[in-house]
N, C-alpha and C positions, 0 to 999 in steps of 0.2 A: 505494501498498499504504499502511495506516495505520501510524502510530508506535507503538513499545511501549508508552508510559504511556496513550496513547489507547484501547487495545486492554484494558490492564488495565483503565480504569475503564468501558468498555462492558461488561466481564463482571462488575464491581462487586466489583473486588480492588485492595486498595491498591496503592500503586505501590513495590515495595521493590528495592533493587540487585539483590537475589536473585533476586525474580521477573522483571525486565529480563533478567539474565543468563540465565535459563532460557527464557524467551519468544525471545528473540533467538537464541538455540540453535536453537529449532524452525525459525524463520524462517530460517534461512541452510542446514538440512539439507530436502531433498525428499523423506527418506524417515523411515520409523517408527524411532523410538529407544528402546533397553532402557535401562532404571535403568541398569545396566553403562555403558552408552556414556554417559550425560549426565551419572555420576557422573565418569565419567572426563575426561571434558574440563571439568567445572567444580570439580574435585578441590580446587584448594587455596581457593575461593571461600567455601564452605560445610561446614556438616557433614551427614551421611548425616539425618538425622531432620530438619533443615531441607528439604532436599531432597526427602524423601518428603510432607511437607507441601505443599510448593508443589506437587507432581504431584497428588497428592489433591486439593488445592482446586482445580486447573486442572480436573481430570475433574469433578465435582461441579460446577461452574459451565458447564461446558459447552464449554470453552475448546482441551481434549484429549481424545481418547477413547483407548481403549485397545485393542490387538488382541493376541489371542493368536497366536503362532508354531506353526510344527510341534515344537518344541521345549518348547513348553508354558510357554515364556518370556512374560511380557507385553512388548508395544511400544506406545510412547506415540507418537502423529501429532496435529498442528494437526487443529482441526475447521475447514474449507472452507466449510462451510454446516452450518447446524442439524443437529446430530445428532440421530436419534432412538435 
């Protein structure tokens, strides 16, 4: 498995502590996470706006994809292969 900084670089993203924290969270969970679950786990490390921007940039670059669930809550998951 590639290291977090290498993955960020592969997707054209700068390596910051906040991005490393969020990506590591996804690497250590084998299921999709909602914004609230992510926010709860990184609570003291970043503000809501920073987290939202990180998730949006990960989705735009194809590192994460979104999955709507039955309650119309969007969840995020790592793209293990190229997402289309």
